[in-house]
Structures are given as structure tokens and as C-alpha cells.
C-alpha positions, -999 to +999 in steps of 0.1 A: -188+243+736-182+252+701-144+259+711-139+223+724-154+208+696-132+226+673-102+215+693-115+182+693-120+181+656-086+193+647-070+167+672-091+143+650-079+154+619-042+156+630-044+121+643-054+107+609-033+128+590-002+113+610-019+078+606-020+080+567+019+092+568+025+065+593+009+044+567+026+056+535+058+050+557+054+013+561+038+006+524+045-027+512+074-023+486+069-060+473+038-047+458+033-037+418+011-014+402-002-004+363-033+012+368-019+042+353+000+025+326-028+007+315-046+039+307-018+046+276-026+025+246+002+020+218-019+038+189+008+037+163+014+011+137+041-012+138+043-043+115+069-046+086+084-014+101+119-008+115+126+008+146+160+027+132+143+042+097+105+041+107+108+053+145+089+020+155+093-020+148+092-052+167+119-065+188+132-091+209+156-088+240+197-097+234+210-087+270+198-071+300+217-041+314+201-021+341+167-005+350+170+021+322+190+003+295+183-030+276+201-045+246+175-055+216+176-074+185+152-058+160+134-076+135+156-070+110+186-082+127+203-052+140+212-052+175+208-023+193+209-003+232+179+012+246+181+042+270+144+042+280+134+076+275+118+102+302+133+078+331+167+077+353+169+046+378+191+043+401+225+026+392+230-012+395+261-017+371+291+005+374+276+023+403+253+007+430+227+029+445+196+017+467+167+005+442+187-001+414+190-036+415+154-041+422+149-014+394+169-039+368+151-071+380+117-052+376+128-047+336+141-082+333+104-099+354+081-082+329+099-084+299+115-122+302+076-139+301+075-163+272+064-152+240+062-117+254+059-092+220+080-059+224+077-032+202+102-001+203+090+034+197+118+062+187+116+096+201+115+106+159+107+094+132+142+080+128+158+070+158+179+090+176+209+084+201+213+099+235+241+125+245+270+098+249+262+084+211+263+050+222+225+040+230+193+049+210+165+065+229+131+050+232+098+041+246+097+000+253+063-014+249+057-050+259+024-070+254+007-078+284-011-118+289-045-094+286-034-087+250-030-051+255+004-033+254+021-018+286+044+011+280+076-001+301+092+036+309+056+043+323+053+014+343+085+018+358+079+051+368+043+044+385+062+016+404+084+041+422+117+032+402+124+066+388+111+098+385+096+113+359+125+133+339+103+147+307+092+182+306+058+192+298+065+198+262+056+182+227+094+164+230+073+147+254+041+131+244+033+110+271+039+137+297+007+140+311+006+100+319+040+101+336+031+129+357+003+108+371+027+080+375+051+100+395+023+119+417+008+084+427+043+067+437+054+098+453+020+102+474+023+066+487+063+068+491+069+040+466+106+028+468+128+061+458+102+083+477+106+057+508+124+056+536+125+017+540+153-006+538+162-020+498+166-059+505+188-056+477+211-032+486+233-023+521+261+001+529+279-023+553+305-043+538+317-080+548+355-084+553+366-109+531+404-122+515+405-126+480+415-162+492+379-168+508+359-152+477+381-178+453+365-208+478+330-191+470+337-191+432+346-229+432+314-234+453+291-213+430+279-228+396+262-197+376+227-203+367+226-235+385+211-232+423+205-272+425+244-278+424+271-261+443+251-229+450+232-244+481+263-244+499+278-209+491+276-180+505+244-161+496+254-131+516+278-125+490+258-135+459+222-145+460+213-163+424+173-158+427+176-119+430+208-119+413+221-093+437+255-093+454+267-080+488+291-053+494+325-068+507+360-050+522+392-067+506+430-060+507+442-060+473+469-046+450+459-036+415+484-055+388+465-044+358+443-026+340+419-032+308+404-003+292+374-010+266+369+008+234+341+026+250+366+040+281+351+013+305+380+003+333+386-029+345+412-037+367+427-068+382+428-068+418+453-098+435+462-110+468+495-134+470+493-159+497+526-169+511+513-203+526+499-215+495+525-197+473+491-186+453+479-155+442+441-151+440+423-124+416+392-106+411+381-079+386+374-046+399+350-024+375+350+014+382+331+027+347+341+052+325+376+072+327+361+102+336+351+082+370+368+093+400+375+054+410+390+051+374+419+073+389+428+043+410+465+033+403+480+000+390+506-017+417+492+003+445+480-014+475+441-007+484+414-014+510+388-018+484+350-017+493+329-027+465+296-046+453+297-085+444+281-083+405+279-115+382+288-103+348+286-125+320+290-155+345+324-139+361+326-122+391+334-089+395+338-057+419+316-027+411+302+006+430+339+014+437+340+048+450+374+067+457+383+100+462+426+108+460+418+141+484+389+135+506+375+105+524+344+090+515+324+067+533+328+031+526+351+039+500+381+026+488+413+037+504+451+037+498+470+011+519+504+013+507+523+028+473+541+011+450+532-022+463+538-045+431+563-030+401+560-040+367+596-042+348+584-045+312+592-022+283+567-033+262+538-025+285+522+011+279+523+040+304+492+053+313+486+077+341+473+051+362+506+026+363+518+062+387+554+054+397+550+015+392+562+006+358+597+003+349+615-006+317+633-040+311+658-046+339+695-058+331+713-075+358+745-066+376+751-089+400+740-130+410+744-145+440+744-183+441+714-202+446+708-204+482+680-231+496+666-228+459+663-192+459+679-168+436+692-134+445+703-109+418+706-069+416+694-052+383+691-016+369+657-003+354+647+037+344+614+044+357+587+051+330+571+087+323+547+101+293+566+091+261+592+072+272+617+068+303+634+089+330+674+091+324+686+076+358+692+040+364+674+025+394+688-005+413+667-032+426+675-066+449+651-093+433+643-127+448+627-158+431+625-193+441+640-212+410+629-248+397+648-280+404+674-279+379+678-247+374+709-239+346+719-204+358+700-188+329+701-155+345+737-140+343+750-108+347+742-086+315+707-102+310+680-084+301+646-094+320+610-084+317+593-096+352+568-081+380+571-084+414+560-075+450+579-047+468+564-058+507+585-030+522+576+003+508+603+019+489+628-007+500+640-015+463+638-053+472+614-069+449+599-107+456+592-126+423+565-150+434+569-174+403+600-178+379+581-187+354+569-148+354+601-139+345+611-135+305+649-137+296+652-117+264 
């Protein structure tokens, strides 16, 4: 009898445990928690003090970045970027990861309440910067409607948007609170600890052309959901959640902008022969040491990325790329040397690969035929520090305007850009006569 009862008890306990686990796995990830956060109090004096020189002071939001970085304007007028100390949320800008956009939206929601008082607390008596030297490390406190300050760093951990990245040392004075918050989020399998889907993240890209995306952009009115956005494709970008979909496009990279902080932004272009129009979209690949920043200007790619609205302009981010190994949902090369630049004034960088050449010198000109001009010219391929010695001959075709006056002649020196639709054919199509500069 005792044995039978013991087996029964074990079965009941096992069923209970399974039930708890099952409940945890279907926990509602739309719920927000602050019971642990409320136990941590802001004890330091901040009135009349400066975050930079005193290690604490008032601020207002200047611009939202992501789940663990926000730009603030201090009471003294300085604008600083704060890297939230002791946390590391999933990416939502250059890289895009599950729960990243949700974390960024959570930060914005907590700090955007009208009249919210914000206090920044540095990690030392004088504010310190992170290892990149671009952002200050700190805790962000904001006053709750009940009059008490809440530590947003801690609240992010309690709500399962980040691990506690601190250590149990004096460098992390609030460590015990963060450890409790992480244990809570992990126990109930909240967000990053959950196997549930993130409604703002997907691994499945939609196929779309740049021409189609251009039509979507014309319908979309940033910041105004009552105008064109009602007809816009919310699967591409939802202004309410400020989240974009994952897309797959075919485009060549026609230029690259490198910022002072070494962030890389390409221009992706697609020429439509039927309309004669070129459609473009920016592609953000983060810093120069990112593998996606090894993409080459002038090559044709199948690009997979996430739609992002940045300063009122759409771009693709979250780009995955490897020149060696295939990556799931990664960008892949379709044709090398698809779009060539012939311009001696353009500085060579490694991303130009084999697609940058010197100005061309015209060697042969054909008569205009049905409004189209064909000419041959020589150029030199660019390399680091200059140009290669050997001349390369190309054949160029361009539609000329009505009244064309034979401005391009043998001996003319030109700067131009064009498409080599057939790989390594040496035949270049210039889509607009205005793209040619006669020197």
C-alpha cells in the first residue's frame, strides 16, 4: 500500500512540475513587471549637479537609439550618449535580433511619458566612457507617476530584455537587485528566456523589388498614420510598433558612405529598363570590422535585411554576409563587376574591388543610331595608391538627348558610370546621358 501511494505521489508531483513548465512556456510576454525594480531607491542627491563632473545629474531624452543606448541632453546643455550599465539587450539597429525591437520600444515607452523627470547616474565620481570611447556608462533613473524613481537598467532585466551582465563586485553596487531580477525573468521564462515568438521579429524574408518598395515609400507618411499609411503595406513597416519586416531584394551596390565613427552605409540600386528609372535604398552594415561591410561596390547581390526607418528615411539593416561560408538568410553574390565607376577623382577603397577605373579616353565614336550613341574608350583599373599600368578597352552605349551636338569625340576625357549587364563583356550601358561628365 505504501509503495502504491508513493508511486501515485511521484506521478502527481511529476504532473505538477510538467504543468508548471508548460505554463511558464506559454507565459504572456506582453506583461510588464516592476516589483523588484520598485525596491531599489535612488539615494544620491542630484539637484544642481552635473552627470559629467559630479557623476549624477538631470537630463532629458535627445534621441532614442535601441534597448541599451539612449542619447540625452544634460541640464547643463551637453548632449551625451549613454550606454546602459550592467545590461546588453538584443540588437535592433545595425544587427537585428529577436526581442531587440521590443526592448527598444520598452525603453522609449518608459521614458516618453510627458513630464517624466530623468536622472543619470555615472559609474564613477566623474562619468566614464565605454571601451569604444563613444558612449558614457551609466544608470538611467526616471520618476514614476507615484513619485518614486525607477532604475530603468534594472527594469529592463526584470522584464527579460537582458541578462544581468554585472559581477558581484564593488563595481556593481546594485548587483543583488539585478541578480534577483534576472532570476525572476529566467524562472518565468520571460522574453529572451522564452521559446515563444517575438511578434516584432521574423526569420522569413518577403521577396520585393526596389521598384515595388519605392511605391511603398510614396504611400508612407512618416509620423502620420492617418494619411497614406492606411494603404501602405504594414508587413513592410508598422509605424505603431516602429518595426519593419524582413525582405529579400536583388540590387547592386553603387556607392558607399563611411562616417567619422566608421559606420558603413551602401546605396543599393536597381535599374528598370521599362521605365528608365533607377530605384535606390540605403543598406546599413554597421562598422568596418563587421563582415557585412566587406560587401563590394559594383557587385550585384541578393540582399536580405530588415526594413528600418532612420531619421525619416528607410534603410535595410541586420545584414548577414560572408565571402566564404553560406549563412542562413544571408546576403549572397549574384554577379561580380555589374556596375562600374570610371572616375579618377573617386578614392579607392577595398570595397570597390575590381569596379573602380580612371577617367576614360575616347578612341572611337560611332554615328548616332536611333538616338543611341556607341563609343569605345580606354581606362586603367584602380588599385591601392593609384592605377594599374595596362589600358583596358570598353564599349559604351548611351541614349543621347534631342539636339545632341557630337560633344563626345575621339580624344574626349570622360567620367561616367554604367552597367555591365553581361559579366566581363566589356560592354557598358550608361542609363542617362547626364551621368557623363566631359572633362
